[in-house]
C-alpha positions in Angstrom: 9.6 -0.7 -14.6 11.4 2.6 -15.4 8.9 3.9 -18.0 5.8 2.7 -16.2 4.1 4.5 -13.3 1.4 3.7 -10.8 -2.0 5.0 -12.0 -4.2 4.4 -8.9 -4.2 5.7 -5.4 -5.4 2.3 -4.1 -3.2 0.6 -1.5 -2.5 -3.0 -2.7 0.1 -5.1 -1.1 0.6 -8.7 0.1 -0.4 -8.6 3.8 -1.1 -12.2 4.5 -1.8 -15.6 2.9 -4.5 -18.2 2.6 -4.2 -21.9 1.9 -5.3 -23.1 -1.5 -7.4 -26.2 -1.9 -6.2 -27.2 -5.4 -9.5 -26.1 -7.1 -10.0 -23.2 -9.5 -11.3 -20.1 -7.8 -12.2 -16.7 -9.2 -12.0 -13.1 -7.8 -12.5 -9.5 -8.9 -10.8 -6.5 -7.4 -11.6 -2.9 -8.4 -8.9 -0.2 -8.6 -9.9 3.4 -9.3 -8.0 5.1 -12.1 -6.0 8.3 -11.0 -5.2 9.9 -14.4 -7.5 9.5 -17.4 -6.2 8.9 -20.9 -5.1 6.2 -23.3 -2.0 4.4 -22.2 -0.3 1.0 -22.3 -0.8 -0.8 -19.0 1.1 -3.5 -17.2 0.0 -5.2 -13.9 2.6 -6.1 -11.3 2.3 -9.1 -9.0 4.6 -10.5 -6.3 4.6 -13.8 -4.5 6.1 -12.8 -1.1 4.5 -11.3 2.0 5.5 -7.6 2.5 4.7 -7.1 6.2 3.9 -8.9 9.4 0.1 -9.4 9.9 -1.3 -8.8 13.4 0.9 -10.5 16.0 2.9 -12.5 13.4 1.6 -15.9 14.4 0.1 -16.5 10.9 2.0 -14.3 8.6 5.4 -12.5 8.8 7.3 -10.0 6.6 9.3 -11.7 3.8 7.5 -15.0 4.1 7.8 -16.7 0.7 4.5 -18.1 -0.7 4.2 -21.4 -2.5 3.8 -22.0 -6.2 0.3 -21.4 -7.6 -1.2 -20.8 -11.1 -3.0 -18.0 -12.7 -5.5 -19.8 -15.0 -6.6 -16.6 -16.6 -6.5 -12.8 -16.0 -9.0 -10.3 -17.4 -9.9 -6.7 -17.3 -13.1 -4.7 -17.1 -13.3 -0.9 -17.3 -16.4 0.4 -15.6 -17.8 3.4 -13.7 -20.0 1.2 -11.4 -18.9 -1.8 -9.3 -22.4 -3.3 -9.1 -23.0 -3.2 -12.9 -19.6 -4.7 -13.6 -20.4 -7.7 -11.4 -23.1 -8.6 -13.9 -20.7 -8.3 -16.9 -18.7 -11.0 -18.6 -17.3 -8.8 -21.4 -13.6 -8.7 -20.4 -10.3 -8.1 -22.0 -7.9 -11.0 -21.5 -4.4 -10.4 -20.4 -1.3 -12.5 -21.1 2.1 -13.4 -19.6 4.8 -13.7 -22.3 1.9 -14.2 -24.8 0.4 -17.0 -22.7 -3.0 -16.8 -21.0 -1.9 -18.8 -17.9 1.0 -18.3 -15.6 2.7 -20.7 -13.1 3.8 -18.4 -10.3 6.9 -19.6 -8.5 7.9 -18.9 -4.9 9.4 -15.4 -4.4 8.6 -14.4 -8.0 8.0 -10.8 -9.0 6.3 -10.6 -12.4 4.3 -8.4 -14.8 1.6 -9.0 -17.4 2.2 -8.2 -21.1 1.2 -4.7 -22.3 -2.4 -3.9 -23.0 -3.7 -0.5 -24.3 -6.6 0.9 -22.3 -8.5 4.1 -22.4 -9.9 5.2 -19.1 -11.4 8.3 -17.6 -10.3 9.6 -14.3 -12.1 7.7 -11.5 -13.1 4.9 -13.8 -12.5 1.5 -12.2 -10.1 -1.1 -13.7 -11.5 -4.4 -12.5 -9.1 -7.3 -12.5 -10.7 -10.7 -12.7 -8.3 -13.5 -11.8 -8.9 -17.3 -12.0 -6.4 -19.1 -10.0 -5.6 -22.4 -8.3 -3.0 -23.8 -5.9 -2.7 -26.1 -2.9 -0.2 -24.0 -0.8 0.2 -20.5 0.5 -1.3 -17.9 -1.8 -0.8 -14.1 -1.0 -3.7 -11.7 -0.5 -4.6 -8.5 1.5 -6.8 -9.0 4.5 -7.4 -5.3 5.3 -8.6 -4.4 1.8 -9.6 -0.8 1.3 -11.0 -1.3 -2.2 -13.9 -3.4 -3.5 -13.0 -7.1 -3.6 -15.2 -10.1 -4.5 -15.0 -13.9 -4.9 -17.3 -16.1 -7.0 -19.1 -18.7 -5.0 -22.2 -20.8 -5.8 -22.8 -18.9 -9.0 -22.7 -15.4 -7.6 -20.2 -12.7 -6.7 -20.0 -12.0 -2.9 -17.7 -9.7 -1.0 -14.5 -11.6 -0.2 -10.8 -10.9 0.2 -9.1 -14.2 -0.4 -7.9 -13.6 -4.0 -4.4 -12.6 -5.2 -4.2 -8.9 -6.1 -2.0 -6.8 -8.3 0.7 -5.0 -6.4 0.7 -2.0 -8.8 -1.5 -0.8 -11.7 1.1 0.6 -14.0 0.9 2.7 -17.2 3.3 4.5 -19.5 2.0 8.0 -18.6 4.9 10.5 -18.5 5.4 12.0 -15.1 8.0 14.3 -13.5 8.4 12.2 -10.4 7.3 8.9 -8.9 5.9 9.7 -5.4 5.2 7.0 -2.8 3.8 6.5 0.7 5.5 3.9 2.8 4.0 3.0 6.2 1.4 1.1 8.2 -2.4 1.2 8.4 -2.3 5.0 8.9 -0.7 5.3 5.5 -2.8 2.6 4.0 -5.9 4.7 4.8 -7.7 2.6 7.5 -9.9 5.0 9.4 -12.0 6.3 6.5 -14.6 4.4 4.5 -13.5 1.7 2.1 -13.4 2.7 -1.5 -13.8 6.4 -0.5 -10.2 7.3 -1.4 -10.4 9.8 1.4 -7.2 8.6 3.1 -4.5 11.4 3.5 -2.2 10.0 0.8 -5.0 10.3 -1.8 -5.8 13.9 -0.7 -2.1 14.8 -1.1 -2.1 13.3 -4.6 -5.2 15.1 -5.6 -4.0 18.4 -4.2 -0.6 18.2 -5.8 -1.9 17.0 -9.1 -1.1 14.5 -11.9 2.3 15.9 -12.9 3.5 13.1 -10.6 2.5 9.5 -10.1 1.6 8.1 -6.7 1.9 4.6 -5.1 0.4 3.9 -1.7 2.4 1.0 -0.2 1.0 1.4 3.3 -0.1 -1.9 5.0 -2.1 -2.5 8.1 0.0 -3.8 11.1 3.2 -2.8 9.2 6.3 -2.2 11.4 9.4 -0.2 10.9 11.3 -3.4 11.7 9.6 -5.0 8.6 10.7 -2.1 6.4 14.2 -2.2 7.8 14.6 -5.9 6.9 15.3 -4.8 3.3 12.9 -7.2 1.8 10.3 -7.0 -1.0 8.5 -4.1 0.8 11.5 -1.8 1.0 12.5 -2.7 -2.6 9.1 -1.4 -3.7 9.9 1.9 -2.1 13.2 1.9 -3.9 11.3 2.0 -7.2 10.2 5.5 -6.4 11.8 8.9 -6.6 10.2 10.6 -3.5 9.0 8.5 -0.6 7.2 9.4 2.7 8.0 7.1 5.6 5.5 6.8 8.5 6.2 4.0 11.0 6.5 3.3 14.6 3.0 2.9 16.0 2.9 -0.9 15.6 6.5 -1.3 16.8 5.6 0.5 20.0 2.3 -1.3 20.5 4.1 -4.7 20.0 6.5 -3.6 22.8 9.6 -3.4 20.7 12.4 -1.6 22.6 13.1 2.1 22.0 16.5 1.3 20.5 15.1 -1.3 18.1 12.6 1.3 16.8 15.2 4.0 16.5 17.6 1.6 14.6 14.8 0.4 12.3 13.8 4.0 11.3 17.5 4.9 10.8 18.0 1.8 8.6 15.0 2.6 6.4 16.1 6.2 5.9 19.7 5.2 5.2 18.8 2.4 2.7 16.5 4.7 0.7 18.9 7.5 0.7 21.7 5.2 -0.4 19.5 4.2 -3.3 19.3 7.8 -4.3 15.8 8.5 -3.1 14.4 11.7 -1.5 13.0 10.6 1.9 10.5 12.5 4.0 10.3 10.9 7.5 7.2 11.5 9.6 7.3 11.6 13.3 5.3 8.7 14.9 1.6 9.6 15.0 -0.4 9.7 18.3 -2.3 6.6 19.2 -3.6 7.0 22.7 -0.5 5.3 24.2 -0.5 4.2 27.9 2.0 5.7 30.2 4.9 3.4 29.4 4.4 3.5 25.7 3.9 7.3 25.8 7.4 7.7 27.2 8.9 5.6 24.4 6.8 7.5 21.8 8.1 10.8 23.1 11.7 9.6 23.2 11.6 8.3 19.7 10.0 11.4 18.3 12.6 13.5 20.0 15.3 11.3 18.4 13.6 11.8 15.0 13.5 15.6 15.4 16.9 16.1 16.9 19.1 13.4 15.3 17.5 11.9 12.2 16.6 15.5 11.1 20.3 16.0 10.5 20.1 13.2 7.9 16.6 13.5 6.4 13.6 15.8 5.9 11.2 15.6 8.8 7.4 16.2 8.8 6.0 16.5 12.3 2.5 15.0 12.2 1.8 15.4 15.9 0.6 19.0 15.9 -2.1 18.0 13.4 -3.3 14.6 14.7 -2.5 15.0 18.5 -4.5 16.6 21.2 -3.3 19.8 23.0 -0.4 19.6 25.4 0.2 17.7 27.6 -1.9 15.1 25.8 -0.1 15.1 22.4 0.1 11.3 22.5 -3.7 11.1 22.3 -5.2 10.9 18.8 -7.6 13.8 18.1 -9.1 12.2 15.0 -8.7 8.6 16.0 -5.7 6.4 16.0 -6.4 5.8 12.4 -7.2 9.3 11.2 -10.8 9.9 10.1 -11.7 11.9 7.0 -11.4 15.2 8.8 -8.0 14.4 10.2 -6.8 13.0 6.8 -7.8 16.3 5.0 -6.1 18.4 7.6 -3.0 16.3 7.5 -2.8 16.5 3.7 -3.3 20.3 3.7 -0.6 20.8 6.3 1.8 18.5 4.6 1.7 20.2 1.2 2.0 23.6 2.9 5.3 22.6 4.5 6.8 20.1 2.1 7.4 20.9 -1.6 7.1 17.7 -3.5 
């Protein structure tokens, strides 16, 4: 969508799937608006899993979900999540001027345009009624408010399809994105706080750009390097940070596999004409064997990949003092303090 840009800092990707029971279900997910104003909006959905969840026994990168149906899709604009859960005054969306949509396997699709006027930090709540009897995508490690309707009331729940991107026709100079695992998604700070480091960078740099957080918990460089739906999202952007490696190392992938995966991601994005900023692999309290691999790969990033791509070294900010740089000073998933320090250091060294 060339003329449409992300207008939320909320991470929202297909991380896993659940099995539908053929009945109609209803869910609401709340996305905080980044830039206020009156714009035409579209909402993007995909029907394929972006990254491997956990150990991969249940859900893997590039898994194609089954056919399911959107019975209806509506919008609420609100400043308060709790108040919105009591409301039924929604704006209905359409797909090619039809209220319902049969979603086919592997499909990427958008709603029709709708004009919305929102203030910065308002919530756009998407209410979806859906049904299916096969695999339906969702995000298990949701960082934003998500509810399902059961027994006549809204309760916290995650098993509902979500929009991959909240898009509007706001003019921006560049489309900036953040591509990585749970550290990029923002796990480590409070849900719905928008205190993850990507959000801090966006707020510090300002709304001359748009921002899209496509970080996903458990994501691996090998998933990104598979050149599937996830990497194709990154290719929709102009500038993209890449922060991978922790899960690859923790899943005991070999040093060469991780190096090759990072090199492939960088090369694919650069061949697509994108500006790439590659992070070194963050500290994560690795054991002795994994620490050695971590150091070797980070050395490879700084000595070899640095000849191909811009590098941002995250270790001096998030790691402990030498010789314990591999230990995470602010938690393996950076807490709010670590996220703020990382954002400040990043924008002091990288001119977006």
